[in-house]
N, C-alpha and C positions, 0 to 999 in steps of 0.2 A: 330463638326461633319461636314464633307464636303458634299455638295449637289451634286447630279449627274446632268449631263447636262439636262436629261429629266425632272427632278424636277425643274430645273431652267427655262426651256422653259415653262412648265406648269404654274409655278408661274407668269411668265411674261404675259402669255396669260390670266390668271385670272384677271390681272389688265389692260386689253387691252384698255378699254375706256380711262383711265387716261394716259396710256403710249402713245396712239395715239394722244391724245390731247396735251401732252407735246412735243412729238417728231415730229408729223406730220405723216400721214399714210405711206408714202413711206419709210422714214427712219426707222419707227417702223417695217414694214414688212421686210425690208432689214435686220435688226438686227435679227429678228426671223428666217428668212430663212437661214441666215448665220449660226446661232446656230444649226438649224436643219441639215444643210449640214455637219457641224463638227461632229455631233453626229449620223449621218445616221438615222435621225428620220423622220417618216412620218407625214405629216400635211394634213389637209383637207382645200381646198380653194374653194371659189366661184370665177369663172372666166368668163369674158365677152370677147368674140372674137371680132375681128375688125368689123364683120358684125352685131354685137349686140346680137348674140346668147349667152345665159348664160348657164353655166354648173357648176356642183360641181365635184371636182377632188380630188383624194387621190394622193399626190405626195411625193416623197422622193428626196429632193434636192441633187444633186451629185457634185455641185460646188458652191462656193460663188457667190453672186450677182455681176454682172459686168455691167459697163456702156458702151453703144455703142458710136461710133463716133458721132452719131446724138444726144446723150444726154439721151437716154432712158435707163432704168435699166431693166435687164433681169436675170432670174435664170434658170439654166439648171437642169432638174429633171427627174426622172423616173415617168411616169404617169401610175398609175394602171389601169385607165379606158381604155387607148389605148394600154397598155402593151408594151410601147415603151418610149424611151427617147424623151423629148419634151423641148422646150424653152418657158417660160412664161414671158410676159412683166409685170413688177410690178404694173404699173398704171392701169392694167386691172384686178388685183385681187381685189375682192369686199369684201371678208371675209377670215379670216385665223384662224384656230384652230388646236389643236393637235388631232391626229386621235387615 
């Protein structure tokens, strides 16, 4: 029986502590965000802005994670809180779960 992408994403998030330990946080979040982008799946993130302000967001990644010329990783997503497309830096994401 073939698993759906949503089921696969949920299963990966269930094992988040083990996966993050094995992969490291950035590669783990990158993998999950890329899977969510492929499936048009919404995720809930904790996000800390450059000024230190923390918020929780519901986002739907619209493209796979990309690396900037400076070496930072970003994901482009629809942000339900702002009702607009936004770009999120992966190293500022503090938590990630399915919505």
